[in-house]
C-alpha positions, 0 to 999 in steps of 0.5 A: 626593366619589367620582365613582361612582354607588354604590347609597348615591347611588340612590333605591331604595324608594317611600318615598324617591321619595314623601318627594320627591314630597310636599314637595319643596323645589327644583323646576326644570322643564327642557324635557320634564322636571321635576326635584324635589329635597328636602334629605337631610341626608346627606353625598351626594346621591341620585338617582331616575328616573321614565321611563314608557313613556307619556312614552318609548315605546321602551326603548332610548330610556328606556334611553339617557336613563337612562345620559345622566342617570346620567353627568350626575348623576356629573359634577355630584354635588359641587355637589348634596351634601344633596339627594334628587332625583327626574327625571321625564320628559315626552313628547318627551324621547327626541327629544332629541339626546344632546349637547343633553341633557348641555348641558341637564342641565349647566344644570338641576344649576346652577339647583337648586344656586342654589336651595338654601335658605340656612341660616338664622344662628340668633340668640340674643337676649341680653337682660334677663328681664323680671319687671314683669308 
């Protein structure tokens, strides 16, 4: 898988975001943020960011956080195949230093990858049809 962050790897429409918010199959709370994830049945993950002014006041800080999140996602996307992920920022996230944030995201991606539900093996029962009703 390529390590780029092209348009196909982004959640772009409100409908995509709403699908993740309405029925997340994976939730990973972190320090000052929340990762919500949902299966997308694609061969690549997609990322959406929600960083409001209430959470992070300065636009410089919001943009720094977005760059760090995208870069971290880009490096870990091999482990996240098949997820639509929304990162929701909370108050205080802008105060975290970049190296600490990068390390924190590494742990969050691993936790999310581990939380993937294991696909159930389809078992068909081969038996005798019962006709003595």
